[in-house]
C-alpha positions, 0 to 999 in steps of 0.5 A, spaced: 299 319 317 296 323 323 301 327 328 299 329 334 302 335 338 301 335 346 303 342 349 303 342 357 304 350 357 300 356 358 295 358 352 299 361 346 306 360 350 313 358 348 310 350 349 304 351 345 308 355 339 314 350 339 309 344 339 306 348 333 312 349 329 313 341 329 306 340 327 307 345 321 313 341 319 309 335 319 304 338 315 309 340 310 310 333 309 303 331 308 301 329 315 294 330 318 295 334 324 292 335 331 293 339 337 292 338 344 293 343 350 294 339 357 291 345 361 284 344 357 284 337 360 281 334 367 286 329 368 286 326 375 292 323 379 293 315 379 290 313 386 295 306 385 288 302 386 291 297 381 285 295 378 287 296 371 293 291 371 288 286 375 283 287 369 289 285 364 291 279 368 284 277 369 282 277 362 277 283 363 280 288 359 284 294 360 280 299 364 281 305 369 276 306 374 277 314 374 272 318 369 275 324 366 279 326 360 284 321 360 281 316 356 279 322 351 287 324 350 289 316 350 284 315 344 287 321 340 294 318 342 292 311 340 289 314 333 296 318 332 302 315 328 307 320 331 306 324 337 310 330 339 310 333 347 312 340 348 313 340 356 315 345 361 321 344 366 319 344 373 324 343 378 329 340 373 323 335 371 317 335 367 311 338 369 307 335 374 301 334 369 306 330 365 308 325 371 300 324 372 300 322 365 306 317 366 302 314 372 296 313 368 300 310 363 303 306 368 302 298 368 295 299 364 299 301 358 305 297 359 307 293 352 308 286 355 302 287 359 297 288 353 301 283 349 300 278 355 292 280 355 292 279 347 295 272 348 290 270 353 284 273 349 287 269 343 286 262 347 279 264 350 281 266 357 278 273 356 276 279 352 282 282 348 284 289 349 284 295 344 289 292 339 292 300 338 295 299 345 301 294 342 301 298 335 308 301 334 308 308 334 313 314 334 314 319 339 318 325 340 319 330 346 321 337 347 322 340 354 322 347 355 325 351 361 327 358 363 334 356 366 339 350 366 336 346 371 334 341 367 338 334 368 332 330 370 327 331 364 330 327 359 329 321 363 322 323 365 321 323 357 324 316 356 321 313 361 314 315 359 316 312 352 319 305 354 312 304 358 308 303 351 315 301 347 314 307 343 320 309 338 323 315 341 326 319 335 328 326 339 328 327 346 330 335 346 331 340 352 331 347 351 334 351 356 334 359 358 328 359 353 324 364 356 325 368 349 325 362 345 321 364 339 326 369 338 332 364 337 332 362 330 336 356 332 331 353 337 325 354 333 329 351 327 330 345 331 323 344 333 321 344 326 327 339 324 324 335 330 317 335 326 320 333 320 324 327 323 317 324 327 314 324 320 320 320 317 320 315 323 312 314 323 312 313 315 317 307 316 317 305 324 320 299 323 327 302 321 326 308 325 332 310 329 333 315 335 335 322 332 337 326 338 343 327 342 347 320 343 347 321 351 352 317 355 348 310 355 349 307 348 343 303 349 338 308 351 342 315 350 341 317 358 345 321 362 342 319 368 346 314 372 345 311 379 351 309 383 351 302 387 356 297 390 354 292 385 355 297 379 353 303 376 345 303 374 342 307 368 337 311 370 332 310 364 334 303 362 336 300 368 342 296 365 348 295 370 355 297 368 361 302 369 363 309 367 369 310 363 372 316 360 375 316 353 379 323 353 374 328 355 368 324 354 364 319 359 362 312 356 357 307 359 360 300 358 356 294 360 356 286 358 351 284 352 347 279 357 345 286 360 340 287 354 335 282 356 334 285 362 333 292 360 327 296 361 326 298 354 326 291 351 321 286 350 325 281 354 326 286 360 319 288 360 317 280 361 321 279 366 318 285 370 311 283 368 313 276 371 316 279 378 309 283 378 305 277 378 309 274 383 309 279 388 301 280 387 300 273 388 304 273 395 301 280 397 294 276 396 296 270 400 299 274 405 293 279 406 288 273 407 291 271 413 289 273 420 296 276 422 296 280 416 289 283 418 292 284 425 298 288 423 294 293 418 289 294 424 294 296 428 295 302 424 288 303 422 286 303 429 292 308 432 292 313 427 286 316 422 287 321 417 285 329 418 281 332 412 278 339 410 
């Protein structure tokens, strides 16, 4: 078994050390471990060109046009049975480089997208994608912040996990953590996260979430969006309502909402179908003279400045 640790912090800082604490726990259980620092890697921002998803749905595989260290990092993630991220909290969210990784996962690593490509290849309609892309995998996250401004980071982590349908085991936030290595309880929690990850990766079929139960009983999110049609979970997208049980909040929804959830296979198939429909409509519109005139109105009127 291989457990990969990925730290987004400064060299030998709190994120590196907490990540290594979890890795050492995994090593105690007999796992092979590997450690990567994001600051050592050149990972470019996603440009939104959609070349990756277009290649998936046209049977040409699954490739990104950017040439940097992301492919190297992705290969290591795909070789791991479990992954632990230790990421600084910036402005209540995960650091920007983690968001760049999320963007590069984007449609390319979408579980259902790769299932569709695999099915197409089996029918002789294109070349197969890397089978590791649809392999079950356990993942845990630690967000480490210097204050209590951390209300978005767990949602960031959950959204990263659901793209590839990885099994989320722990989603922990450590606030007020500038001196985290001197806090034995927090260090012990990182150690336990490593133990939990090994246990989950060794029996991924029966692995379950081990972190704080949150408010949404489905995805454990604490982030919600209020609209007239109801309350929407910020992670899984389920629509329901918030009720109170004593001094606790609870999110309630009808069972039929589960088939639309963003972290279910059925929900991702719905999303993939919507994407293909919208791409088809855009492709048809972009070939029209009226569309070209609309675009040229802006290209002719305003040009970008640059250094």
